[in-house]
Every structure is written in structure tokens, then in C-alpha cells.
C-alpha positions as CSV (number, residue, x, y, z in Angstrom):
1,M,-20.7,-48.4,32.3
2,A,-22.0,-47.9,28.9
3,G,-20.2,-44.6,28.5
4,S,-17.0,-46.3,30.3
5,Q,-16.6,-48.5,27.8
6,H,-17.3,-46.0,25.1
7,F,-14.4,-43.9,26.1
8,S,-11.9,-46.6,26.7
9,D,-12.6,-48.2,23.1
10,N,-11.7,-45.0,21.6
11,Q,-8.3,-44.4,23.5
12,F,-5.1,-45.0,21.4
13,T,-2.2,-47.1,23.0
14,L,1.7,-45.8,23.0
15,K,2.0,-49.1,20.4
16,E,-1.1,-48.3,18.4
17,V,0.5,-44.4,17.7
18,F,3.9,-45.8,17.2
19,Q,2.5,-48.6,14.7
20,N,0.6,-45.9,13.2
21,I,3.9,-43.7,12.4
22,S,5.7,-46.6,11.1
23,E,3.2,-47.1,8.5
24,W,2.9,-43.6,7.5
25,I,6.9,-43.9,6.9
26,A,6.6,-47.0,5.2
27,F,4.3,-45.5,3.0
28,F,6.3,-42.8,2.0
29,L,9.3,-44.5,1.7
30,S,7.6,-46.8,-1.0
31,K,7.4,-43.6,-2.7
32,W,11.0,-42.6,-2.4
33,K,11.1,-42.5,-6.5
34,I,8.5,-39.6,-6.6
35,L,9.7,-38.0,-3.6
36,L,13.5,-37.9,-5.1
37,L,11.6,-36.9,-8.8
38,S,10.3,-33.9,-6.6
39,G,13.5,-32.8,-5.1
40,I,15.1,-32.5,-8.2
41,I,12.6,-30.6,-9.8
42,G,12.5,-28.4,-7.0
43,I,16.0,-27.7,-6.9
44,A,15.7,-26.9,-10.7
45,L,13.0,-24.7,-9.7
46,G,14.8,-23.1,-7.4
47,A,17.9,-22.7,-9.5
48,L,15.7,-20.8,-12.3
49,V,14.1,-18.5,-9.7
50,S,17.7,-17.5,-8.7
51,I,19.1,-17.1,-12.2
52,F,16.5,-15.2,-13.5
53,K,14.6,-13.2,-10.9
54,K,16.4,-9.6,-10.6
55,P,17.8,-8.6,-7.6
56,V,16.0,-5.8,-5.8
57,F,17.9,-2.8,-4.6
58,H,17.0,-0.7,-1.7
59,A,18.2,2.9,-1.1
60,E,17.3,4.8,2.5
61,T,17.6,8.0,3.5
62,S,17.3,9.0,7.3
63,F,16.5,12.3,8.2
64,V,16.0,14.5,11.8
65,L,12.9,16.1,11.8
66,E,13.4,19.4,14.0
67,E,10.3,20.7,15.3
68,G,11.3,24.2,16.5
69,D,12.4,25.8,19.4
70,A,8.9,26.7,21.6
71,G,10.9,27.7,24.5
72,G,13.2,29.7,23.2
73,M,10.6,31.8,21.4
74,G,8.7,31.9,25.0
75,Q,12.0,33.5,26.4
76,M,12.1,36.0,23.5
77,S,8.5,37.0,24.0
78,G,9.2,37.6,27.1
79,L,12.5,39.8,26.8
80,A,10.0,41.5,23.9
81,S,7.2,42.7,26.6
82,L,9.9,44.4,28.6
83,V,10.6,47.0,25.4
84,G,6.9,47.0,24.7
85,V,7.0,44.5,21.7
86,N,4.3,42.0,21.0
87,L,5.7,39.3,19.3
88,G,2.2,37.7,18.3
89,S,2.0,35.1,16.0
90,L,5.6,35.5,15.2
91,G,6.4,33.2,17.8
92,S,3.9,30.6,16.6
93,T,4.7,27.2,15.4
94,S,2.4,25.3,13.4
95,G,1.9,22.2,13.9
96,L,1.3,20.8,10.4
97,F,5.0,18.9,10.0
98,Q,4.7,17.5,13.9
99,G,4.2,13.5,14.9
100,D,3.5,11.4,12.2
101,N,2.2,14.3,9.2
102,I,5.2,14.1,7.9
103,M,5.4,10.8,7.2
104,E,1.6,10.6,5.2
105,L,3.3,13.7,3.2
106,Y,5.7,11.4,1.8
107,R,2.8,8.8,0.3
108,S,1.0,12.1,-1.0
109,D,0.3,11.8,-4.5
110,R,1.6,15.7,-5.1
111,M,4.8,14.5,-3.8
112,L,5.6,11.6,-5.9
113,D,3.8,12.7,-8.9
114,E,6.4,15.9,-8.9
115,T,9.2,13.4,-8.3
116,L,7.9,10.9,-11.3
117,L,8.2,14.3,-13.4
118,S,11.8,15.2,-12.7
119,K,14.6,14.2,-14.2
120,F,16.8,11.2,-14.0
121,D,19.3,12.6,-16.8
122,D,19.7,14.4,-19.4
123,N,17.2,12.4,-21.9
124,N,14.5,10.9,-19.5
125,L,12.6,11.5,-16.8
126,L,11.9,9.1,-13.7
127,I,8.7,8.2,-15.0
128,D,10.2,7.3,-18.3
129,R,12.8,4.9,-16.7
130,F,10.2,3.4,-14.4
131,V,8.0,2.7,-17.7
132,T,11.0,1.1,-18.9
133,F,12.2,-1.5,-16.6
134,E,8.7,-2.3,-15.2
135,E,8.0,-2.7,-19.0
136,L,4.7,-1.0,-18.4
137,D,4.4,-0.5,-22.0
138,K,3.6,-3.5,-22.7
139,K,1.9,-4.8,-20.0
140,W,-0.8,-1.7,-20.5
141,A,-0.2,-1.9,-24.2
142,S,-4.5,-2.7,-24.5
143,R,-5.5,0.2,-22.0
144,V,-2.8,3.3,-23.1
145,D,-0.1,4.1,-25.4
146,I,2.5,4.9,-23.4
147,P,5.1,5.2,-26.1
148,S,3.8,8.2,-27.7
149,M,3.5,10.2,-24.6
150,D,5.1,12.8,-23.7
151,F,5.8,13.3,-20.1
152,S,8.6,16.1,-20.3
153,V,5.8,18.6,-21.4
154,P,4.4,21.1,-18.6
155,R,1.8,19.5,-16.2
156,V,-1.1,21.4,-17.3
157,Q,-1.0,20.5,-21.1
158,F,-1.5,16.8,-20.0
159,T,-4.0,14.4,-21.4
160,V,-6.5,12.3,-19.4
161,S,-4.7,9.5,-20.5
162,Q,-0.7,10.7,-18.9
163,D,-2.5,11.9,-15.7
164,S,-3.8,8.5,-15.5
165,V,-0.9,6.9,-15.8
166,V,1.2,9.3,-13.7
167,K,-1.5,8.4,-11.1
168,E,-1.2,4.7,-11.4
169,V,2.6,4.7,-11.5
170,A,2.6,7.0,-8.0
171,K,0.2,4.3,-6.6
172,L,2.6,1.3,-7.2
173,I,5.6,2.9,-5.9
174,R,3.4,3.6,-2.6
175,E,2.3,0.5,-2.2
176,N,5.2,-1.5,-3.7
177,Q,8.1,0.3,-3.2
178,L,8.1,3.5,-0.9
179,S,8.4,2.6,2.9
180,I,8.3,5.5,5.5
181,A,9.2,4.4,9.4
182,K,10.0,5.7,12.3
183,P,12.8,3.4,14.1
184,D,11.8,4.4,17.3
185,R,9.0,6.3,18.6
186,K,10.5,7.9,20.9
187,L,12.7,9.5,18.7
188,S,12.4,12.0,16.1
189,I,14.1,9.9,13.2
190,I,12.6,9.1,10.0
191,Q,13.9,6.8,7.3
192,V,12.6,7.0,3.6
193,S,13.3,3.8,1.7
194,I,12.7,2.7,-2.1
195,S,13.0,-0.2,-3.0
196,S,13.4,-1.3,-6.9
197,K,14.9,-3.8,-9.1
198,D,17.1,-0.5,-11.0
199,E,20.0,0.4,-8.5
200,G,20.1,4.0,-10.5
201,Y,16.3,4.6,-10.1
202,A,16.2,3.8,-6.5
203,K,18.8,6.3,-5.4
204,V,18.0,9.3,-7.6
205,F,14.4,8.6,-7.0
206,N,14.9,8.3,-3.0
207,E,16.9,11.9,-3.4
208,R,14.4,13.5,-5.8
209,L,11.6,12.7,-3.2
210,V,13.8,13.7,0.0
211,Q,14.3,16.9,-1.5
212,N,11.0,17.4,-2.6
213,V,9.4,17.7,0.7
214,N,12.4,19.3,2.3
215,T,11.4,22.2,0.0
216,F,7.8,21.7,0.5
217,Y,8.0,21.5,4.2
218,L,10.3,24.7,4.5
219,E,8.1,26.8,2.1
220,T,5.0,25.8,4.3
221,K,7.1,26.1,7.3
222,T,8.2,29.4,7.1
223,K,5.3,30.6,4.5
224,K,3.3,32.5,7.7
225,S,6.8,34.1,8.7
226,G,8.1,34.5,5.7
227,E,4.6,37.0,4.6
228,N,4.9,38.9,8.2
229,L,8.8,39.8,7.4
230,G,7.8,40.7,3.7
231,I,5.2,43.1,5.2
232,L,7.3,44.7,8.2
233,Q,10.5,45.2,5.4
234,S,8.2,47.4,3.5
235,Q,6.3,48.7,5.9
236,A,10.2,50.0,7.3
237,D,11.2,50.7,3.9
238,S,8.0,53.1,3.5
239,V,8.6,54.7,6.7
240,R,11.8,55.1,6.0
241,R,11.1,57.1,2.8
242,I,8.9,59.0,4.9
243,L,11.1,60.2,7.6
244,D,13.5,60.9,5.1
245,E,11.6,63.5,3.7
246,S,10.4,64.8,6.7
247,I,14.1,65.4,7.6
248,G,14.5,67.4,4.2
249,A,11.5,69.2,5.0
250,Y,12.6,70.3,8.2
251,A,16.1,71.2,7.0
252,M,14.5,73.4,3.7
253,A,12.3,74.7,6.9
254,T,14.9,76.0,9.1
255,D,16.8,77.5,6.2
256,R,13.9,79.9,5.2
257,V,14.0,81.3,8.7
258,P,17.7,80.8,9.6
259,N,17.7,83.5,12.7
260,A,14.3,83.5,13.9
261,N,12.9,86.6,15.9
262,P,12.1,85.0,19.1
263,L,9.7,87.5,19.9
264,L,7.8,86.3,16.6
265,S,6.5,82.8,17.3
266,T,4.7,82.6,13.6
267,A,7.8,82.7,11.8
268,T,8.7,79.3,14.2
269,I,5.8,77.9,13.2
270,E,6.4,75.7,10.0
271,T,10.0,74.8,11.2
272,K,8.4,73.1,14.4
273,K,5.9,71.5,12.5
274,R,8.6,69.7,10.2
275,Q,10.2,68.9,13.9
276,I,7.1,67.3,14.9
277,D,6.8,65.1,11.9
278,V,10.4,64.2,12.0
279,Q,10.0,63.2,15.7
280,A,6.6,61.2,15.3
281,T,7.9,59.3,12.0
282,G,11.1,58.2,14.1
283,A,9.4,56.8,16.6
284,V,7.2,55.0,14.4
285,Y,10.2,53.5,12.4
286,E,12.0,52.6,15.5
287,E,8.7,50.5,16.5
288,I,8.7,48.5,13.2
289,V,12.8,48.1,12.7
290,K,12.4,46.2,16.6
291,N,9.2,43.8,15.4
292,L,11.3,43.6,12.1
293,E,14.4,42.5,13.7
294,I,12.4,40.2,15.7
295,A,11.0,38.4,12.7
296,K,14.1,38.1,10.7
297,V,15.3,35.8,14.2
298,N,11.9,33.8,14.2
299,H,12.4,33.4,10.3
300,R,15.4,32.0,11.1
301,N,14.5,30.0,13.8
302,N,12.0,28.3,11.4
303,S,14.1,27.7,8.6
304,P,15.9,24.5,9.1
305,L,13.7,22.0,8.9
306,I,15.3,18.2,8.1
307,Q,18.8,16.9,9.2
308,I,19.8,14.5,6.6
309,I,22.1,12.0,8.6
310,D,22.6,8.8,6.2
311,S,21.5,9.2,2.4
312,P,21.7,6.5,-0.7
313,R,25.1,5.7,-1.7
314,F,26.3,3.2,-4.3
315,P,26.1,0.2,-4.2
316,L,23.0,0.1,-2.5
317,E,22.2,-2.3,-0.4
318,R,20.3,-5.9,-2.3
319,S,18.5,-8.9,-1.5
320,E,18.4,-11.6,-3.6
321,V,18.0,-15.4,-4.2
322,R,21.3,-16.9,-3.9
323,L,21.6,-19.9,-6.1
324,V,22.6,-22.3,-2.7
325,K,19.5,-20.8,-1.2
326,G,17.2,-21.3,-4.1
327,M,17.9,-24.4,-4.6
328,V,17.5,-25.3,-1.1
329,L,14.1,-23.7,-0.7
330,G,13.0,-25.1,-4.0
331,C,13.6,-28.5,-2.8
332,I,11.8,-28.1,0.7
333,I,8.8,-26.5,-0.8
334,V,8.2,-28.9,-3.7
335,G,9.1,-31.8,-1.2
336,L,6.8,-30.7,1.1
337,L,4.0,-30.2,-1.1
338,T,4.6,-33.3,-2.5
339,L,4.4,-35.1,1.0
340,F,1.2,-33.2,1.6
341,V,-0.5,-34.6,-1.7
342,F,0.5,-38.1,-0.8
343,Y,-0.8,-37.9,2.8
344,F,-4.2,-36.4,2.0
345,R,-4.5,-38.6,-0.7
346,R,-3.8,-42.0,1.4
347,L,-6.3,-40.1,3.7
348,Y,-9.1,-39.8,1.0
349,Q,-8.9,-43.5,0.0
350,K,-8.5,-45.2,3.5
351,H,-12.0,-42.8,4.6
352,V,-13.8,-44.0,1.1
353,Q,-12.6,-47.8,1.8
354,E,-14.0,-47.7,5.5
355,S,-17.0,-46.0,4.0
């Protein structure tokens, strides 16, 4: 019974709940002057934020990543085996840029550094433009002397301070400005986005980054097939020169004995040797040419790597705090903060009084 009585004593009736709410409403209404003042202050702060906060521009490139035609190369391998040609590694495709690896390539220091050190215009590099609108020369003045640095010199001539600045700028871009995403995991479409307060910088940086990654992708993806193509082309040229020499030697040997006596076999030995050389060299040249043509086809199949869908164009998409929106948000935020201060302050006072 005691426990039941204790339980009932801690219950709140509906009347008490409404009474408690009414007390809080009356309390807040009694502070209407302060709440009104806080609302005005919030409106003023929101207006200042919308006026002085610079808009952010978004430059976005979307492209389709081609991963190669493995099925087509399998059919080509089957056809090549019919004529006695083994494609071997010529038909293999590298998995370096399949999946999400290319997305990490866009975030790599190498790609970001190369992009930062490329030209923005005839007078400035992209890193110079970034330092200017981010005012890094003032923010980092106590640590490094950025105005005295020349980033246009070759990278091997950079000082430790210059390398550190480039590394830190690349880190800022990777963490705050760069966004790499796949809108749909089932598709091969990748979006590269750069957000910046400088519209021109955002567009140029996005274009250069995609271009640098595209070039690196092309060189790396086709490196092996390109090396095989170069070796086969060199072999074909060498064997062709030997074949031409053998044909010339065979013609000279035939000219020495134009009407050889069929009863004297020794008179035709030289001619037969030269003829065998021509036939053997011709067979080798024929096989090399077959492999060379297949290598050319494989190299062409590996060459198209990125197909651009959309590229950034002026005017870029921008996000900013509008004046009316800023004033409303400022009023709401400051007003809610004021209400919370009054609420917890009164709870604390009631707790002290009860104690």
C-alpha cells in the first residue's frame, strides 16, 4: 500500500500539465521586451551574414568511365588462335582504374599538385589565385613568407617551404572544396565537383584536374600495350631491313650465274642459300606483322578512357544566404537561444529555491 501511495503521489494530472504550460507561457511573455530585442539582433546579424558572406560557386564535371571491352578481346583471341597467333598479354586489361580507384586518383596529392601548379592565366598559376582569394599570405604570415615564393620554377627547384605550402593547399582543397561521387553505384558515371568563392578559379581548376587525371589515366592504361606495340614495330622494321637485304643478295647471286648448268649443282648453291634466307625471313616478317596489327587494335581499344558528359560553364551554380532568408534564420536562431537561456535559468532558480 505504501508503494502504491508513493506511485500515485508522483502522477501529474491533466490540469497540472496545462497549469505548468500556462506558467511557462506567462513567464516567457513577461520577457517579451528581451525576446523582441533578441529577435531584432538576430535579424541584424542575419542581414550582416547575408551581405558579407561571399557566395560559393560550384563547378562540376560528369563523365562515363570506360573499363574496356574484355568480351571483344576474347573473341579476337579466339580468331587469332586460328591463324596461329597467341595474344598473351596483348589482350589483357588492367584493373587499375576499375571500381573506385579512379575516384581516389582524383584525391591524390600528385594530381592536385599538378593542377595547382598549372596556369590560371598568362600571369598567374592556380595556386597563386587560391592564395589570393583565400588570403593565405595574411593568414600564414607568421609561418611562411608566401609573397616571396615563385611557384613557376620547376618543381625540383622548390624549397621545403614551397613544398609544404603546396601540400597544405592541396589538403585544404581535398577536405573543403573537392567532391568525387557516383550518383548511382550501378552506373559508371562519376561526378567531380569543385566549390570555391572564386568563380573563375572553380571552373579552371575543375577543368585542369579532369584533364590531368585523363592524361595520366591514358598514359597508364595504355602503357603496357604501347610498349608492346613499340617493341613489335621495332622488330618489324628490323626484320624488314633484313628481308630487303636478303632479297638483294638473292638477286646478286642469281645475276652471277644467270644460266647455270643443271649438271653442275655447285653453281646454284649460293643462289639456293639466298633463296632460303628470303623465305625464312619472309615467314618471320609475316608473323611479326600479324602480331603488330593485333597490338594496334588492342592499343586503340585501350585508348578511349573518359567520355565527358557535362563540363562547367559560366555562370556557375552558386549557393548563398539570401537577405530575407538570412534575416529570418537569424531571428529564429537568436530567439531560440534566448528562450533556452531563460528556460534553463528559471529551472536553476527553482532548483535552488527548492533546495
